[in-house]
DRENTORKOL-3810 file (N, C-alpha, C; in nm, 4 decimals):
REM DRENTORKOL-3810
@n.u->-8.8865; n.v->-0.0908; n.w->-6.2186; ca.u->-8.8667; ca.v->0.0027; ca.w->-6.1094; c.u->-8.8369; c.v->0.1390; c.w->-6.1702
@n.u->-8.8933; n.v->0.2429; n.w->-6.1122; ca.u->-8.8660; ca.v->0.3795; ca.w->-6.1597; c.u->-8.8147; c.v->0.4623; c.w->-6.0425
@n.u->-8.7243; n.v->0.5526; n.w->-6.0749; ca.u->-8.6728; ca.v->0.6477; ca.w->-5.9762; c.u->-8.7001; c.v->0.7879; c.w->-6.0281
@n.u->-8.7511; n.v->0.8732; n.w->-5.9426; ca.u->-8.7807; ca.v->1.0100; ca.w->-5.9848; c.u->-8.7095; c.v->1.1093; c.w->-5.8944
@n.u->-8.6490; n.v->1.2087; n.w->-5.9560; ca.u->-8.5860; ca.v->1.3196; ca.w->-5.8846; c.u->-8.6523; c.v->1.4482; c.w->-5.9330
@n.u->-8.6102; n.v->1.5597; n.w->-5.8839; ca.u->-8.6734; ca.v->1.6871; ca.w->-5.9184; c.u->-8.6732; c.v->1.7122; c.w->-6.0691
@n.u->-8.5623; n.v->1.6869; n.w->-6.1374; ca.u->-8.5502; ca.v->1.7196; ca.w->-6.2788; c.u->-8.5379; c.v->1.5972; c.w->-6.3697
@n.u->-8.5502; n.v->1.4783; n.w->-6.3168; ca.u->-8.5275; ca.v->1.3600; ca.w->-6.4004; c.u->-8.6160; c.v->1.2450; c.w->-6.3562
@n.u->-8.6414; n.v->1.1579; n.w->-6.4494; ca.u->-8.7118; ca.v->1.0328; ca.w->-6.4221; c.u->-8.6378; c.v->0.9237; c.w->-6.4978
@n.u->-8.5919; n.v->0.8211; n.w->-6.4279; ca.u->-8.5147; ca.v->0.7147; ca.w->-6.4923; c.u->-8.5709; c.v->0.5788; c.w->-6.4552
@n.u->-8.5468; n.v->0.4832; n.w->-6.5406; ca.u->-8.5850; ca.v->0.3440; ca.w->-6.5130; c.u->-8.4643; c.v->0.2713; c.w->-6.4552
@n.u->-8.4891; n.v->0.1845; n.w->-6.3575; ca.u->-8.3837; ca.v->0.1105; ca.w->-6.2903; c.u->-8.4144; c.v->-0.0379; c.w->-6.3035
@n.u->-8.3155; n.v->-0.1158; n.w->-6.3468; ca.u->-8.3322; ca.v->-0.2603; ca.w->-6.3605; c.u->-8.2596; c.v->-0.3346; c.w->-6.2502
@n.u->-8.3113; n.v->-0.4473; n.w->-6.2112; ca.u->-8.2506; ca.v->-0.5322; ca.w->-6.1088; c.u->-8.2165; c.v->-0.6658; c.w->-6.1724
@n.u->-8.0925; n.v->-0.7085; n.w->-6.1562; ca.u->-8.0455; ca.v->-0.8380; ca.w->-6.2036; c.u->-7.9973; c.v->-0.9160; c.w->-6.0829
@n.u->-8.0406; n.v->-1.0413; n.w->-6.0720; ca.u->-7.9959; ca.v->-1.1250; ca.w->-5.9618; c.u->-7.9512; c.v->-1.2588; c.w->-6.0178
@n.u->-7.8374; n.v->-1.3065; n.w->-5.9738; ca.u->-7.7893; ca.v->-1.4397; ca.w->-6.0066; c.u->-7.7636; c.v->-1.5152; c.w->-5.8781
@n.u->-7.7961; n.v->-1.6425; n.w->-5.8752; ca.u->-7.7837; ca.v->-1.7211; ca.w->-5.7523; c.u->-7.7516; c.v->-1.8656; c.w->-5.7865
@n.u->-7.6582; n.v->-1.9235; n.w->-5.7126; ca.u->-7.6302; ca.v->-2.0666; ca.w->-5.7179; c.u->-7.6461; c.v->-2.1179; c.w->-5.5756
@n.u->-7.7251; n.v->-2.2249; n.w->-5.5600; ca.u->-7.7501; ca.v->-2.2801; ca.w->-5.4266; c.u->-7.7496; c.v->-2.4314; c.w->-5.4345
@n.u->-7.6850; n.v->-2.4936; n.w->-5.3401; ca.u->-7.6852; ca.v->-2.6387; ca.w->-5.3288; c.u->-7.7521; c.v->-2.6808; c.w->-5.1998
@n.u->-7.8172; n.v->-2.7959; n.w->-5.2044; ca.u->-7.8844; ca.v->-2.8483; ca.w->-5.0854; c.u->-7.8369; c.v->-2.9905; c.w->-5.0585
@n.u->-7.8267; n.v->-3.0246; n.w->-4.9327; ca.u->-7.7831; ca.v->-3.1575; ca.w->-4.8914; c.u->-7.8838; c.v->-3.2128; c.w->-4.7912
@n.u->-7.9451; n.v->-3.3272; n.w->-4.8263; ca.u->-8.0406; ca.v->-3.3932; ca.w->-4.7357; c.u->-7.9632; c.v->-3.4811; c.w->-4.6385
@n.u->-7.9871; n.v->-3.4635; n.w->-4.5099; ca.u->-7.9141; ca.v->-3.5380; ca.w->-4.4073; c.u->-7.9665; c.v->-3.6796; c.w->-4.3884
@n.u->-8.0932; n.v->-3.7034; n.w->-4.4187; ca.u->-8.1535; ca.v->-3.8366; ca.w->-4.4054; c.u->-8.2400; c.v->-3.8610; c.w->-4.5288
@n.u->-8.1793; n.v->-3.8923; n.w->-4.6460; ca.u->-8.2528; ca.v->-3.8938; ca.w->-4.7726; c.u->-8.3677; c.v->-3.9947; c.w->-4.7816
@n.u->-8.3722; n.v->-4.0949; n.w->-4.6983; ca.u->-8.4783; ca.v->-4.1959; ca.w->-4.7083; c.u->-8.5912; c.v->-4.1755; c.w->-4.6079
@n.u->-8.5811; n.v->-4.0769; n.w->-4.5214; ca.u->-8.6824; ca.v->-4.0546; ca.w->-4.4176; c.u->-8.8024; c.v->-3.9780; c.w->-4.4745
@n.u->-8.9174; n.v->-3.9899; n.w->-4.4096; ca.u->-9.0359; ca.v->-3.9136; ca.w->-4.4496; c.u->-9.0173; c.v->-3.7646; c.w->-4.4245
@n.u->-8.9489; n.v->-3.7298; n.w->-4.3163; ca.u->-8.9136; ca.v->-3.5915; ca.w->-4.2873; c.u->-8.7617; c.v->-3.5823; c.w->-4.2951
@n.u->-8.7121; n.v->-3.5072; n.w->-4.3932; ca.u->-8.5686; ca.v->-3.5003; ca.w->-4.4195; c.u->-8.5125; c.v->-3.3644; c.w->-4.3798
@n.u->-8.4198; n.v->-3.3598; n.w->-4.2845; ca.u->-8.3513; ca.v->-3.2337; ca.w->-4.2571; c.u->-8.2614; c.v->-3.1982; c.w->-4.3764
@n.u->-8.2552; n.v->-3.0698; n.w->-4.4121; ca.u->-8.1803; ca.v->-3.0251; ca.w->-4.5293; c.u->-8.0931; c.v->-2.9061; c.w->-4.4911
@n.u->-7.9674; n.v->-2.9061; n.w->-4.5373; ca.u->-7.8779; ca.v->-2.7917; ca.w->-4.5237; c.u->-7.8593; c.v->-2.7290; c.w->-4.6611
@n.u->-7.8476; n.v->-2.5960; n.w->-4.6686; ca.u->-7.8268; ca.v->-2.5296; ca.w->-4.7970; c.u->-7.7136; c.v->-2.4275; c.w->-4.7855
@n.u->-7.6427; n.v->-2.4097; n.w->-4.8984; ca.u->-7.5314; ca.v->-2.3158; ca.w->-4.9067; c.u->-7.5261; c.v->-2.2621; c.w->-5.0483
@n.u->-7.5025; n.v->-2.1331; n.w->-5.0639; ca.u->-7.4974; ca.v->-2.0764; ca.w->-5.1979; c.u->-7.4397; c.v->-1.9365; c.w->-5.1989
@n.u->-7.4467; n.v->-1.8739; n.w->-5.3156; ca.u->-7.3966; ca.v->-1.7383; ca.w->-5.3311; c.u->-7.4431; c.v->-1.6797; c.w->-5.4621
@n.u->-7.4197; n.v->-1.5507; n.w->-5.4790; ca.u->-7.4602; ca.v->-1.4843; ca.w->-5.6018; c.u->-7.4357; c.v->-1.3357; c.w->-5.5968
@n.u->-7.5118; n.v->-1.2607; n.w->-5.6784; ca.u->-7.4972; ca.v->-1.1159; ca.w->-5.6825; c.u->-7.6284; c.v->-1.0484; c.w->-5.7153
@n.u->-7.6409; n.v->-0.9239; n.w->-5.6686; ca.u->-7.7490; ca.v->-0.8333; ca.w->-5.7058; c.u->-7.6840; c.v->-0.7171; c.w->-5.7810
@n.u->-7.7414; n.v->-0.6756; n.w->-5.8906; ca.u->-7.6948; ca.v->-0.5551; ca.w->-5.9598; c.u->-7.8149; c.v->-0.4679; c.w->-5.9904
@n.u->-7.8084; n.v->-0.3429; n.w->-5.9492; ca.u->-7.9114; ca.v->-0.2434; ca.w->-5.9775; c.u->-7.8464; c.v->-0.1390; c.w->-6.0677
@n.u->-7.9055; n.v->-0.1160; n.w->-6.1862; ca.u->-7.8456; ca.v->-0.0250; ca.w->-6.2831; c.u->-7.9552; c.v->0.0510; c.w->-6.3561
@n.u->-7.9352; n.v->0.1822; n.w->-6.3720; ca.u->-8.0333; ca.v->0.2637; ca.w->-6.4432; c.u->-8.0072; c.v->0.2587; c.w->-6.5937
@n.u->-8.1090; n.v->0.2970; n.w->-6.6694; ca.u->-8.1004; ca.v->0.2895; ca.w->-6.8150; c.u->-8.0503; c.v->0.4190; c.w->-6.8781
@n.u->-8.0211; n.v->0.5207; n.w->-6.7967; ca.u->-7.9719; ca.v->0.6461; ca.w->-6.8530; c.u->-7.8257; c.v->0.6318; c.w->-6.8962
@n.u->-7.7795; n.v->0.7217; n.w->-6.9830; ca.u->-7.6437; ca.v->0.7147; ca.w->-7.0379; c.u->-7.5360; c.v->0.7314; c.w->-6.9309
@n.u->-7.5650; n.v->0.8067; n.w->-6.8275; ca.u->-7.4656; ca.v->0.8321; ca.w->-6.7219; c.u->-7.4646; c.v->0.7242; c.w->-6.6135
@n.u->-7.5541; n.v->0.6272; n.w->-6.6208; ca.u->-7.5676; ca.v->0.5250; ca.w->-6.5158; c.u->-7.5764; c.v->0.5902; c.w->-6.3774
@n.u->-7.6750; n.v->0.6797; n.w->-6.3637; ca.u->-7.6945; ca.v->0.7529; ca.w->-6.2390; c.u->-7.7072; c.v->0.6575; c.w->-6.1200
@n.u->-7.7761; n.v->0.5472; n.w->-6.1402; ca.u->-7.7899; ca.v->0.4448; ca.w->-6.0366; c.u->-7.7128; c.v->0.3215; c.w->-6.0826
@n.u->-7.6126; n.v->0.2821; n.w->-6.0051; ca.u->-7.5339; ca.v->0.1632; ca.w->-6.0386; c.u->-7.4801; c.v->0.1063; c.w->-5.9090
@n.u->-7.5224; n.v->-0.0137; n.w->-5.8746; ca.u->-7.4838; ca.v->-0.0736; ca.w->-5.7475; c.u->-7.4766; c.v->-0.2249; c.w->-5.7641
@n.u->-7.3708; n.v->-0.2840; n.w->-5.7119; ca.u->-7.3554; ca.v->-0.4292; ca.w->-5.7154; c.u->-7.3230; c.v->-0.4790; c.w->-5.5747
@n.u->-7.3938; n.v->-0.5803; n.w->-5.5290; ca.u->-7.3642; ca.v->-0.6469; ca.w->-5.4024; c.u->-7.3481; c.v->-0.7961; c.w->-5.4280
@n.u->-7.2401; n.v->-0.8513; n.w->-5.3786; ca.u->-7.2227; ca.v->-0.9963; ca.w->-5.3761; c.u->-7.2915; c.v->-1.0466; c.w->-5.2496
@n.u->-7.3287; n.v->-1.1738; n.w->-5.2470; ca.u->-7.3854; ca.v->-1.2279; ca.w->-5.1246; c.u->-7.3560; c.v->-1.3765; c.w->-5.1146
@n.u->-7.3548; n.v->-1.4249; n.w->-4.9931; ca.u->-7.3546; ca.v->-1.5691; ca.w->-4.9702; c.u->-7.4753; c.v->-1.6008; c.w->-4.8849
@n.u->-7.5246; n.v->-1.7215; n.w->-4.8997; ca.u->-7.6445; ca.v->-1.7622; ca.w->-4.8286; c.u->-7.6224; c.v->-1.8988; c.w->-4.7638
@n.u->-7.6779; n.v->-1.9166; n.w->-4.6471; ca.u->-7.6715; ca.v->-2.0448; ca.w->-4.5771; c.u->-7.8006; c.v->-2.0626; c.w->-4.4999
@n.u->-7.8380; n.v->-2.1873; n.w->-4.4775; ca.u->-7.9612; ca.v->-2.2109; ca.w->-4.4044; c.u->-7.9924; c.v->-2.3579; c.w->-4.3903
@n.u->-8.1138; n.v->-2.3844; n.w->-4.3527; ca.u->-8.1583; ca.v->-2.5209; ca.w->-4.3333; c.u->-8.3092; c.v->-2.5271; c.w->-4.3342
@n.u->-8.3573; n.v->-2.6488; n.w->-4.3265; ca.u->-8.5014; ca.v->-2.6689; ca.w->-4.3262; c.u->-8.5351; c.v->-2.8153; c.w->-4.3299
@n.u->-8.6566; n.v->-2.8437; n.w->-4.3752; ca.u->-8.7035; ca.v->-2.9822; ca.w->-4.3849; c.u->-8.7806; c.v->-3.0016; c.w->-4.5152
@n.u->-8.7699; n.v->-3.1225; n.w->-4.5686; ca.u->-8.8571; ca.v->-3.1713; ca.w->-4.6749; c.u->-8.9440; c.v->-3.2794; c.w->-4.6118
@n.u->-9.0709; n.v->-3.2849; n.w->-4.6482; ca.u->-9.1581; ca.v->-3.3861; ca.w->-4.5907; c.u->-9.2450; c.v->-3.4447; c.w->-4.7010
@n.u->-9.2576; n.v->-3.5772; n.w->-4.6989; ca.u->-9.3330; ca.v->-3.6495; ca.w->-4.8010; c.u->-9.4825; c.v->-3.6253; c.w->-4.7827
@n.u->-9.5491; n.v->-3.5875; n.w->-4.8934; ca.u->-9.6942; ca.v->-3.5706; ca.w->-4.8929; c.u->-9.7632; c.v->-3.6823; c.w->-4.9695
@n.u->-9.6878; n.v->-3.7566; n.w->-5.0460; ca.u->-9.7384; ca.v->-3.8653; ca.w->-5.1279; c.u->-9.6264; c.v->-3.9154; c.w->-5.2162
@n.u->-9.6595; n.v->-4.0058; n.w->-5.3089; ca.u->-9.5580; ca.v->-4.0642; ca.w->-5.3957; c.u->-9.4978; c.v->-3.9617; c.w->-5.4915
@n.u->-9.5744; n.v->-3.8596; n.w->-5.5305; ca.u->-9.5271; ca.v->-3.7639; ca.w->-5.6312; c.u->-9.5199; c.v->-3.6193; c.w->-5.5832
@n.u->-9.5345; n.v->-3.5986; n.w->-5.4525; ca.u->-9.5319; ca.v->-3.4618; ca.w->-5.4010; c.u->-9.4619; c.v->-3.4565; c.w->-5.2649
@n.u->-9.3931; n.v->-3.3463; n.w->-5.2431; ca.u->-9.3329; ca.v->-3.3237; ca.w->-5.1117; c.u->-9.3447; c.v->-3.1753; c.w->-5.0782
@n.u->-9.3517; n.v->-3.1487; n.w->-4.9514; ca.u->-9.3529; ca.v->-3.0117; ca.w->-4.9028; c.u->-9.2138; c.v->-2.9747; c.w->-4.8563
@n.u->-9.1853; n.v->-2.8464; n.w->-4.8542; ca.u->-9.0545; ca.v->-2.8033; ca.w->-4.8065; c.u->-9.0666; c.v->-2.6725; c.w->-4.7307
@n.u->-8.9829; n.v->-2.6569; n.w->-4.6322; ca.u->-8.9745; ca.v->-2.5337; ca.w->-4.5540; c.u->-8.8272; c.v->-2.5038; c.w->-4.5317
@n.u->-8.7880; n.v->-2.3780; n.w->-4.5511; ca.u->-8.6489; ca.v->-2.3372; ca.w->-4.5370; c.u->-8.6416; c.v->-2.2028; c.w->-4.4639
@n.u->-8.5355; n.v->-2.1852; n.w->-4.3884; ca.u->-8.4967; ca.v->-2.0563; ca.w->-4.3329; c.u->-8.3537; c.v->-2.0335; c.w->-4.3794
@n.u->-8.3309; n.v->-1.9206; n.w->-4.4471; ca.u->-8.1977; ca.v->-1.8912; ca.w->-4.4999; c.u->-8.1577; c.v->-1.7492; c.w->-4.4639
@n.u->-8.0305; n.v->-1.7280; n.w->-4.4563; ca.u->-7.9733; ca.v->-1.5964; ca.w->-4.4281; c.u->-7.8842; c.v->-1.5569; c.w->-4.5458
@n.u->-7.9079; n.v->-1.4400; n.w->-4.6032; ca.u->-7.8223; ca.v->-1.3860; ca.w->-4.7091; c.u->-7.7414; c.v->-1.2719; c.w->-4.6503
@n.u->-7.6108; n.v->-1.2802; n.w->-4.6625; ca.u->-7.5211; ca.v->-1.1751; ca.w->-4.6152; c.u->-7.4715; c.v->-1.0973; c.w->-4.7362
@n.u->-7.5042; n.v->-0.9666; n.w->-4.7446; ca.u->-7.4675; ca.v->-0.8817; ca.w->-4.8575; c.u->-7.3308; c.v->-0.8187; c.w->-4.8347
@n.u->-7.2481; n.v->-0.8184; n.w->-4.9394; ca.u->-7.1134; ca.v->-0.7631; ca.w->-4.9343; c.u->-7.1004; c.v->-0.6609; c.w->-5.0466
@n.u->-7.0658; n.v->-0.5369; n.w->-5.0139; ca.u->-7.0529; ca.v->-0.4304; ca.w->-5.1128; c.u->-6.9410; c.v->-0.4621; c.w->-5.2111
@n.u->-6.9671; n.v->-0.4417; n.w->-5.3408; ca.u->-6.8701; ca.v->-0.4777; ca.w->-5.4425; c.u->-6.8175; c.v->-0.3604; c.w->-5.5235
@n.u->-6.8874; n.v->-0.2470; n.w->-5.5316; ca.u->-6.8383; ca.v->-0.1390; ca.w->-5.6186; c.u->-6.8549; c.v->0.0012; c.w->-5.5612
@n.u->-6.8589; n.v->0.0152; n.w->-5.4322; ca.u->-6.8796; ca.v->0.1482; ca.w->-5.3731; c.u->-6.7464; c.v->0.2130; c.w->-5.3365
@n.u->-6.7406; n.v->0.3442; n.w->-5.3516; ca.u->-6.6250; ca.v->0.4206; ca.w->-5.3058; c.u->-6.6364; c.v->0.4506; c.w->-5.1562
@n.u->-6.7544; n.v->0.4300; n.w->-5.0982; ca.u->-6.7819; ca.v->0.4747; ca.w->-4.9623; c.u->-6.7853; c.v->0.3629; c.w->-4.8582
@n.u->-6.8244; n.v->0.2423; n.w->-4.8997; ca.u->-6.8431; ca.v->0.1335; ca.w->-4.8042; c.u->-6.7721; c.v->0.0096; c.w->-4.8571
@n.u->-6.6988; n.v->-0.0570; n.w->-4.7697; ca.u->-6.6379; ca.v->-0.1848; ca.w->-4.8052; c.u->-6.6842; c.v->-0.2903; c.w->-4.7062
@n.u->-6.6989; n.v->-0.4130; n.w->-4.7551; ca.u->-6.7374; ca.v->-0.5219; ca.w->-4.6665; c.u->-6.8874; c.v->-0.5386; c.w->-4.6549
@n.u->-6.9298; n.v->-0.5950; n.w->-4.5439; ca.u->-7.0705; ca.v->-0.6278; ca.w->-4.5216; c.u->-7.1563; c.v->-0.5017; c.w->-4.5139
@n.u->-7.2693; n.v->-0.5025; n.w->-4.5871; ca.u->-7.3594; ca.v->-0.3868; ca.w->-4.5865; c.u->-7.5018; c.v->-0.4224; c.w->-4.5452
@n.u->-7.5285; n.v->-0.5489; n.w->-4.5180; ca.u->-7.6636; ca.v->-0.5842; ca.w->-4.4763; c.u->-7.6866; c.v->-0.7329; c.w->-4.4836
@n.u->-7.8023; n.v->-0.7731; n.w->-4.4381; ca.u->-7.8391; ca.v->-0.9141; ca.w->-4.4389; c.u->-7.9894; c.v->-0.9273; c.w->-4.4583
@n.u->-8.0290; n.v->-1.0365; n.w->-4.5209; ca.u->-8.1701; ca.v->-1.0699; ca.w->-4.5381; c.u->-8.1939; c.v->-1.2061; c.w->-4.4767
@n.u->-8.3058; n.v->-1.2230; n.w->-4.4101; ca.u->-8.3466; ca.v->-1.3538; ca.w->-4.3617; c.u->-8.4705; c.v->-1.3941; c.w->-4.4402
@n.u->-8.4643; n.v->-1.5100; n.w->-4.5029; ca.u->-8.5720; ca.v->-1.5579; ca.w->-4.5892; c.u->-8.6428; c.v->-1.6762; c.w->-4.5255
@n.u->-8.7739; n.v->-1.6765; n.w->-4.5307; ca.u->-8.8557; ca.v->-1.7903; ca.w->-4.4904; c.u->-8.9258; c.v->-1.8394; c.w->-4.6162
@n.u->-8.9016; n.v->-1.9642; n.w->-4.6528; ca.u->-8.9577; ca.v->-2.0207; ca.w->-4.7755; c.u->-9.0405; c.v->-2.1441; c.w->-4.7413
@n.u->-9.1602; n.v->-2.1503; n.w->-4.7961; ca.u->-9.2479; ca.v->-2.2658; ca.w->-4.7797; c.u->-9.3007; c.v->-2.2993; c.w->-4.9191
@n.u->-9.2931; n.v->-2.4284; n.w->-4.9565; ca.u->-9.3358; ca.v->-2.4613; ca.w->-5.0921; c.u->-9.3788; c.v->-2.6046; c.w->-5.1086
@n.u->-9.4179; n.v->-2.6350; n.w->-5.2305; ca.u->-9.4630; ca.v->-2.7676; ca.w->-5.2717; c.u->-9.3812; c.v->-2.8079; c.w->-5.3928
@n.u->-9.3243; n.v->-2.9283; n.w->-5.3914; ca.u->-9.2451; ca.v->-2.9798; ca.w->-5.5022; c.u->-9.3149; c.v->-3.1037; c.w->-5.5594
@n.u->-9.3398; n.v->-3.1005; n.w->-5.6897; ca.u->-9.4006; ca.v->-3.2141; ca.w->-5.7584; c.u->-9.2927; c.v->-3.2925; c.w->-5.8307
@n.u->-9.2966; n.v->-3.4247; n.w->-5.8173; ca.u->-9.1963; ca.v->-3.5125; ca.w->-5.8773; c.u->-9.2550; c.v->-3.5827; c.w->-5.9996
@n.u->-9.1792; n.v->-3.5933; n.w->-6.1077; ca.u->-9.2315; ca.v->-3.6623; ca.w->-6.2274; c.u->-9.2492; c.v->-3.8112; c.w->-6.2076
END
């Protein structure tokens, strides 16, 4: 990511860490309802010496979805999750600063 201003051009890096757990409500069914809960952080920091851009947000995430059997070694999954962002290092804003809603659809292969 690059940021440009009138007299400067700087590179900005994004770091994200996330821990998420999932719990299947009916583990033996062909269609399994799943609940998920997790948390993590986003950090945006520029590479200049003054750290012109520096921002950290903590977040927690919760959601649900389904896993469905496609065969003996494959399953499909669909999730809807909500991430709630919490400001961590601002002098101007404290507490919740935004939210993201994620829709995830995927394929999981089993060994």
